[in-house]
N, C-alpha and C positions, 0 to 999 in steps of 0.2 A: 514614637518621630511622627513628624508631622503629612500625613502622606501626601499634601495638595501640591507641594511642592517636594518633589522630592532633587537633593544636589547630591549627586559625587560622583568622584574621576572614571569610577567604570564603574558602573549600574551592574548590581547581579539580575538573569533575569534564573526562575528558577524550571524546570518543565519536566508535570507531573504525568504520571502514566496510569496505568495499569503495569503495561510491561514495557520495555525500555530495548533499545539495542537488537535486538530481532532483523528477521526479514519481513515480518506479517504493514500493513502496508501502512499502520497508525504508525510504528519501528523508526517506517521510512523514510517517512515524510517529515517526526517530528525530528529528526537529524540532520535533514536540509533547513528546518527553522532552525534547525541552533546555528549552525555556520552564516545563515541569514541575519543571526542575530549578533552573533561575533564580528562578521563584517556590520557592522553598526553598530558596533562601537562596546556590545557590553559582552558581559564574564555568563557561564553557563552553567546553570548545576542542572542535576538528572536525581530522580525522586522516582521511584518505579514499588510495587511490587515483588517483578520479578526482572534482573536478565542485566547486564556490568552498566549499572547505573553506582553516579555519587553519592548517594541516602538508598538506601535499600529498607520498604515500610513490605513487612511480609503482608502487613496487610490489606493495604492499597489492592494484591497479584485478588483476579477476575475471579477465582476457585477457592480467598482467605476464606476462613473460617469465622473467622473478627477482625472486623477494622481497626486500625490500632489506631490507639489511645492520641487522646488532641492531646495534650506534649509530648506524643513524638513527631507529629505533623506540625505542631506550630515552631520546636526544635530545626527543626528540615529546611524551613520557611522560611525561620528567621533570618537567613541571610539576603531575600530576593527584595528590591526591590517592584520588578515584576514576578509574577504567576501565569507562567500558558500551562493552563489542561489539556493534558492531554486524552481525548473521547469519552476520559473516567465522568464527568458529568452528564455526557450526553448519553449513553450508550449502559442503561440500568445492571453492568453485569457481576457489580457488587455496589446496591443501595446501599448500604450505610458508608462505609468507603465514600461515593461520591458527594451524600448529605454532609458527611465528618469537616471534605475539601470547601463545600459549600460557607461552611460557615468559618470555617478557618479565615476561609479568604475575602469574604463578605466587609466590605467598608476598604479594600483594595486594590489595586491597579491589578486586573489582571486579565489575560484575553483566554476563552471558553472555544479553541479549535475541535470543533462537530465534524467528527471525520461519518456518524451516524448515529440515528436519531429512531427512538422508543417502535413510535407508532413502524417503520422501517423496516421488521425484524415480524411477524403475526404472534409467531407467544411472547410479543413486550408489547402490544402495540395497543393493552391497554390505559400502559404504563403514563405516570405524566412528562410535559415537556422540559427541557433542566433550565437548573433552579437561573437566577436573573438578579440584577445588581448595576446600581447606580455608576457603582464605579468602575462597573466590566463592558468587553468588546465582547462580542458574539463574531467569530466569523466562520464558515460552512463550503466545505471543500466544490459545491455546485452549485448551480442555482434553484435547483429543485429544491433542498434542505433550504436554503435559502426564503424559499414561499411560503413553507413551511410551516418555521416558526417565524413571521410576522404574521401568519391568521393563529398563532396561537398566541399575539402579541410580544413578541421578542423581536426585535431588530437586528439583523447583523451585516456581516458585507464580506461577496464571495470572495477566496483566495484560489483556485484551481491549486491541484496542486502541480509542481514544477520540477522542470528535466533537461538534462544537459544538455544541448544538441549533439551533443562533437563527442560522444561519450567513449571508450574506450578500453581495451579487454583488460586482464589482471598486469600482464604487462606490459601497455604502456599501444600495443599497436590498433589503432583506428579503426573502423567499421568497417573502413573502403578496404581494408589492405589485411584483413586481421585475418590470412590465409593455417599462421604458423598456428596461431590458439584453433580454428577451423579441426584445423584438420589434428592435431592434437586432443583434442575432448571423443570425436568423436572414433576416433584408434580408444580411446580408451572407454567407451558408452560401449565400445563393440558396434558403429555402425558406420556400412561401405562409405565410400567416399562419395557413389550415386547413387547413396538409398535416401524417400525424402522424408527425414525427419522435421516432424511439427512439435514446437513446445507448448504444453500451456502452463504458467509458471506461473501456478498457483499453488496455494495448499487442495486438501481434499476437504470439502465441504457438501453439503446436496448444493446450495443454492451452486456452488461451479459448476454441476451442473457434468464433472468428467463423460458420461454417456457423450451427453452432446457430442465432447472433446476425438470421445473413440472412436464413433461412424461417421464425425468428416476422416478421419487420419484416414478408415478401413475405405472407406468411399474414392476417396488419393491415391489407393496402395501406398500410405507411406505409415512412419514408425512413430505409435506414440508417445513423448515426455512429459510425466507430471513431476515438474519439480517442488513441491512443498509437498510435505505431511497429511496425514489425516489428522484432523479433530475432528471438536467434538462428538468422538465416537461413531466416522465414520469410515473408520478399521473392513469394522467388516461390509459392508455394502461395495466396498473400494477391492476389497479383497472379491464380492461377487463380480466387479465387473468384468474387472482384471482377465478373470479364469471364463469369462465368456468374450473378451474382446476379440476383435475378424481381424487382428493388425499385432505387425509384437508394439511389448507394453514397458517402456521404461520408467520406472522409479523414482527420483527424487538424483544428489550429485551423485548417484554411484550407478555401479556398471550393472546393477540385479538388473534379471529382462522378466517379461513376463509376456500372456497376449496366446489366445488357444489353447488354455489348459494351467494358468499357472500366474503367481507372482512374480512379479524382480524380488531379489531380499538388497540389493545395492544399499540402499540410502531411504526406502519411499514408504510407504504409509505413515507408522506409526514410530520412530525414531521417539528416542526418548526425551528427548527437548525437543516439545515443538516448531516451528516458526524456524531453525538453523541450515540453516542450508552453506553447505562446506565452501561449496563450488560458485566461485564471482558471478552475478547471473549474468553481467558481461558476453563468459565467455562461454552461458549459458544461447548467447544471443549469437556470438559469434557461431556454433556449432547449427544452431538447428534451420532448416531451411524457410522455413515459417513459422506463425504465431499462432496459438488457440482463447481465446477470450470468452468460452460461451458461458458464461454466467446469467442466470435469471436475475440475480440484480447483484450491484458493487458500487458504492456509494462515490465512485471516481473509476479503479479499474486500472490500474497504472499502466498494465499493459496497451491499451488505448493508445498510448503512448512512447511508451516506450522503446514498441515494433516501430515508429515511424521515425525514434532517434536510432534506432541499429540498424534502421535499412531492409524492415524482414515485413513484407505486408502479413497483413491480418484477416483471420475470422474470430470473430466478436456474436455477442450472440444477443436477443433483443431485450435490453437491460436497459431498464428508463433512464437514465443517465446518459446514459453510451449515446438515443439522439439527441440528448442536450451536446454533447461534441462532436458528433456528426456531421451537425452547423456552421461549425468550424470551416471545413469541407475537406475532412479525409478521408477517404479513400478507401473502402476496403469492402475484404468479401461477405457474405454469410455464412454463422459457422451450418444454416440449413441447403445449402445447395451449394455442394462441394460441386461443381460440373464448371462455373468462373475461376475457381480455385485453382484447379487441377489443370486448364486450359492454361496462365497462370502459370505456374510451374513448369508446363512444357515451355512456357516458351518467355520469359520472365520480359517484360517488360519494366526494367532500370525509371522507363519518366510516374511512373507510380510511385517508386521508391522518391526519385529526388521531390514527388510535391510534397508528398506525407511530412519529408522530413523537413520544409520549408510549412506548412502548417504549426509543424508541432516546436520551430524555431521561433516564428514571431508569436504566437498566443502563452508559452509555457515554458519563455526559457526559464531558467533558474536564478539567469542574470537579473533579473528583473523583482524576482521574492524580496530582494532588502527592501528597495520604495516599497512595493505593494504592502512589504510585514509594518516598516516606519512608520505609512498611516496611517492605520490607525491603532499604532503606537499613541502618533499624534495626537491623537483623536480621543486617549482617557481622558476622564477628569483632571488625572497628576499631569505635571509635567517635570520630564526627564532633563535633565541639563546633562 
């Protein structure tokens, strides 16, 4: 097949990653890219080591003992006119699989979508940058990563994560009128109507700074709700933090409760399917009074913008990319200074919510993603008709 010029009625794009279809940030953004590609006229197939995908190759998973065979990967990507590699070649969590993907994609149109880079994780900082090829385009989710790649001789384009500026809950309620879902979720969780419920919509990992979220929730007299599971062996530390918590604690999407001496059991830390949360995130946002993102590192940190689209105040930690996003004009609270958030909760100012939602709509709008992605694809050496 002559890949200098690809002609077909409906071109096919293959999204490839460690895992897809979950609630982790890479899966969420990959699904948005899939939707954008379909709007641009592409057929999309998914290939990953785990998750509800079209082709599952166990050897692509993060913890796989061996990569898939070359033949398996070649067959999985055979229908693709374009390959989109979601973080698999960015963060070396399965180096043999990443090397195989790079080899199979050499000389064919591909977009490497970088959510994380090796040197952004201390234990991986000694590893080399992602692979490169004249037939590929590189896309980062922040300017920090784009600049860091440029210093290593790799030219990339930044496409920030994108969001629906007017999200709805699972039953179709808008964020302004979503009272029914808010009341129902809080009742299911056992949270009184007037109680302050502070949501940390992340997984439990060291860099997510659960301790910081717990401290702020306690300082403002609220209930702390960690939506995602513990991963990477963080469960025992999460148990210790919850046991010492000075506020009520909710873990996961169930009604498990802890704090002041016990860990809630409903949907918490060590679920069998890490990354899967049964409660729609929109309903969790509807139920909460404020959002916490105390992380010390995020490649993007979706709650930074999601909180704006769901019209909730955000208390955020000082991770580097947060400073980059703050330049757009968001008005956030400091995770280390509880008094301003407590005062806002005492007397909510909807102008702050209006302002943040406007910023999200103007700069991070999901409706703009197809055009941004089209510009990257049009810049590839191959031309798609």
